[in-house]
Residue frames relative to the residue before (quaternion, step in Angstrom):
aa qw qx qy qz dx dy dz
G 1.0000 0.0000 0.0000 0.0000 0.00 0.00 0.00
M 0.8033 -0.2907 0.2294 0.4664 3.49 -1.33 -0.39
K 0.6178 0.5513 -0.3505 0.4377 3.60 1.02 -0.70
D 0.6404 0.5177 -0.3227 0.4666 3.59 1.04 -0.75
V 0.6404 0.5179 -0.3169 0.4704 3.57 1.01 -0.84
L 0.6736 0.4929 -0.2988 0.4627 3.58 0.87 -0.94
G 0.6423 0.5212 -0.3241 0.4591 3.60 0.97 -0.78
A 0.6535 0.5011 -0.3071 0.4770 3.56 1.00 -0.84
V 0.6505 0.5133 -0.3201 0.4593 3.60 0.98 -0.82
V 0.6053 0.5425 -0.3582 0.4594 3.60 1.00 -0.74
N 0.6890 0.4852 -0.2827 0.4582 3.58 0.85 -0.97
I 0.6929 0.4768 -0.2877 0.4580 3.58 0.81 -0.98
A 0.6520 0.5085 -0.3209 0.4619 3.60 0.93 -0.85
A 0.6536 0.5063 -0.3162 0.4653 3.60 0.97 -0.81
I 0.6321 0.5192 -0.3302 0.4710 3.60 1.03 -0.73
F 0.6630 0.4947 -0.3052 0.4717 3.59 0.95 -0.84
V 0.6070 0.5394 -0.3536 0.4643 3.61 1.03 -0.71
A 0.6684 0.4895 -0.2987 0.4738 3.57 0.90 -0.91
F 0.6486 0.5227 -0.3101 0.4582 3.58 0.96 -0.86
L 0.7004 0.4561 -0.2760 0.4745 3.59 0.83 -0.96
S 0.6195 0.5285 -0.3426 0.4686 3.59 1.07 -0.64
T 0.6264 0.5215 -0.3243 0.4801 3.57 1.09 -0.71
I 0.6298 0.5190 -0.3311 0.4737 3.58 0.98 -0.82
W 0.6336 0.5364 -0.3224 0.4548 3.56 0.96 -0.89
S 0.6686 0.4969 -0.2933 0.4691 3.60 0.91 -0.91
I 0.6509 0.5104 -0.3168 0.4642 3.58 0.96 -0.83
L 0.6467 0.5199 -0.3240 0.4544 3.58 0.96 -0.80
I 0.6380 0.5092 -0.3260 0.4769 3.57 1.01 -0.77
A 0.6736 0.4928 -0.2935 0.4661 3.60 0.97 -0.84
M 0.7052 0.4590 -0.2574 0.4752 3.61 1.14 -0.60
E 0.2244 0.8414 -0.4786 0.1129 3.58 1.23 0.31
S 0.7375 0.4142 -0.2418 0.4755 3.59 1.00 -0.68
K 0.4977 0.6688 -0.4264 0.3509 3.63 1.22 -0.03
R 0.6811 -0.5347 0.3376 0.3690 3.53 -1.24 0.58
V 0.6645 0.5121 -0.3148 0.4440 3.59 0.85 -0.92
I 0.6663 0.4885 -0.2995 0.4772 3.57 0.94 -0.88
Q 0.6227 0.5316 -0.3370 0.4648 3.59 1.02 -0.75
L 0.6458 0.5101 -0.3173 0.4713 3.58 1.00 -0.80
L 0.6372 0.5132 -0.3227 0.4760 3.59 1.01 -0.79
Q 0.6594 0.5027 -0.3041 0.4690 3.57 0.98 -0.85
D 0.6542 0.5154 -0.3123 0.4570 3.58 0.96 -0.87
A 0.6971 0.4500 -0.2624 0.4927 3.57 1.05 -0.74
G 0.4752 -0.6967 0.4186 0.3370 3.59 1.29 -0.22
Y 0.5275 0.6588 -0.3906 0.3677 3.57 1.24 0.33
D 0.4670 0.6975 -0.4507 0.3037 3.60 1.18 -0.14
K 0.6786 0.4715 -0.2988 0.4774 3.61 0.88 -0.86
L 0.6227 0.5358 -0.3362 0.4605 3.57 1.04 -0.76
L 0.6468 0.5226 -0.3118 0.4596 3.56 0.97 -0.86
F 0.6742 0.4719 -0.2987 0.4832 3.60 0.93 -0.85
D 0.6146 0.5296 -0.3506 0.4679 3.60 1.08 -0.63
Y 0.6479 0.5081 -0.3118 0.4742 3.58 1.00 -0.82
L 0.6421 0.5134 -0.3230 0.4688 3.58 0.98 -0.83
T 0.6594 0.5091 -0.3040 0.4621 3.58 0.90 -0.93
S 0.6489 0.5208 -0.3126 0.4582 3.57 0.95 -0.88
A 0.6682 0.4951 -0.3048 0.4643 3.60 0.87 -0.91
I 0.6460 0.5165 -0.3233 0.4598 3.58 0.95 -0.85
R 0.6644 0.5072 -0.3090 0.4536 3.60 0.92 -0.86
W 0.6668 0.4901 -0.3113 0.4672 3.60 0.89 -0.89
L 0.6632 0.4996 -0.3074 0.4648 3.59 1.00 -0.79
L 0.6251 0.5196 -0.3412 0.4721 3.59 1.02 -0.71
L 0.6516 0.5039 -0.3124 0.4732 3.56 0.95 -0.87
L 0.6344 0.5285 -0.3236 0.4621 3.58 0.98 -0.83
S 0.6571 0.5098 -0.3055 0.4637 3.57 0.94 -0.88
I 0.6678 0.4970 -0.2991 0.4664 3.58 0.94 -0.88
I 0.6646 0.4963 -0.3057 0.4675 3.58 0.89 -0.92
S 0.6566 0.5063 -0.3119 0.4640 3.57 0.97 -0.82
A 0.6398 0.5136 -0.3260 0.4697 3.58 1.02 -0.77
I 0.6333 0.5038 -0.3311 0.4853 3.58 1.02 -0.75
G 0.6307 0.5535 -0.3232 0.4376 3.58 1.03 -0.80
L 0.5925 0.5733 -0.3619 0.4350 3.57 1.16 -0.53
L 0.6812 0.4946 -0.2765 0.4636 3.57 1.19 -0.56
I 0.6296 0.5577 -0.3232 0.4338 3.59 1.25 -0.32
D 0.3650 -0.7147 0.5584 0.2101 3.54 -1.07 0.82
F 0.1396 -0.8250 0.5461 0.0407 3.57 -0.30 1.29
S 0.4868 0.6718 -0.4389 0.3450 3.60 1.23 -0.01
K 0.7155 0.3149 -0.2162 0.5850 3.58 1.25 -0.39
P 0.2713 -0.8104 0.4956 0.1548 3.62 0.03 1.27
Q 0.0566 -0.7668 0.6393 0.0119 3.50 -1.08 0.87
D 0.6765 -0.5264 0.3293 0.3961 3.57 -1.18 0.51
W 0.6966 0.4942 -0.2926 0.4301 3.59 0.88 -0.86
H 0.4949 0.6700 -0.4312 0.3468 3.62 1.18 -0.32
R 0.6599 0.5129 -0.3261 0.4418 3.61 0.91 -0.83
Y 0.6532 0.5014 -0.3157 0.4715 3.60 1.05 -0.71
A 0.6449 0.5089 -0.3119 0.4773 3.55 1.00 -0.82
F 0.6610 0.4966 -0.3048 0.4729 3.57 0.97 -0.85
S 0.6263 0.5321 -0.3328 0.4624 3.60 1.03 -0.73
F 0.6605 0.4854 -0.3070 0.4836 3.58 0.95 -0.84
W 0.6284 0.5301 -0.3323 0.4622 3.58 1.02 -0.78
L 0.6556 0.5000 -0.3106 0.4731 3.60 0.97 -0.83
F 0.6211 0.5337 -0.3335 0.4670 3.58 1.04 -0.78
D 0.6731 0.4887 -0.2896 0.4736 3.57 0.91 -0.94
L 0.6232 0.5357 -0.3302 0.4643 3.58 1.02 -0.78
A 0.6810 0.4815 -0.2865 0.4716 3.58 0.85 -0.97
T 0.6627 0.5005 -0.3055 0.4658 3.59 0.92 -0.87
S 0.6366 0.5218 -0.3254 0.4654 3.58 1.00 -0.76
L 0.6627 0.5027 -0.3036 0.4647 3.58 0.93 -0.88
I 0.6609 0.4948 -0.3063 0.4739 3.58 0.94 -0.87
S 0.6382 0.5261 -0.3256 0.4583 3.61 1.00 -0.78
C 0.6636 0.4867 -0.2999 0.4824 3.58 0.97 -0.83
W 0.6295 0.5297 -0.3325 0.4610 3.58 1.00 -0.79
R 0.6338 0.5360 -0.3221 0.4553 3.58 1.00 -0.84
I 0.6586 0.4966 -0.3047 0.4763 3.60 0.94 -0.86
M 0.6713 0.4932 -0.3079 0.4597 3.60 0.88 -0.90
R 0.6275 0.5355 -0.3333 0.4565 3.59 1.03 -0.74
I 0.6615 0.4963 -0.3053 0.4722 3.58 0.94 -0.87
F 0.6852 0.4750 -0.2995 0.4639 3.60 0.86 -0.87
T 0.5937 0.5441 -0.3655 0.4667 3.57 1.10 -0.57
M 0.6567 0.4975 -0.3082 0.4756 3.58 0.95 -0.84
V 0.6416 0.5227 -0.3201 0.4611 3.59 0.99 -0.83
L 0.6839 0.4842 -0.2862 0.4647 3.58 0.90 -0.92
R 0.6338 0.5104 -0.3301 0.4783 3.60 1.05 -0.66
F 0.6530 0.5238 -0.3108 0.4502 3.56 1.02 -0.81
K 0.6054 0.5740 -0.3483 0.4274 3.55 1.07 -0.78
């Protein structure tokens, strides 16, 4: 049911947060590498970090909202449930799009290398 979906989303979102945070740390450590220098020269380094930060924030929010959803009894429908579910779907979609944007950029960077 819904509790299983929310539990899975909490786990997956937390894994993605850890993964993206690791990428962020690696990029900071690689500051003197050629690929990072090319990103800096093109002016995309700050944009990339902004995208990473945005994805991490949306995923953290998704994880928190999903964890809160685990505490809610959905067997007794209430009016506010549809609004909460709509916001959760919005956050889910935004998180997925943010992650896709990061993966697309890194794919381009790796191809360029």
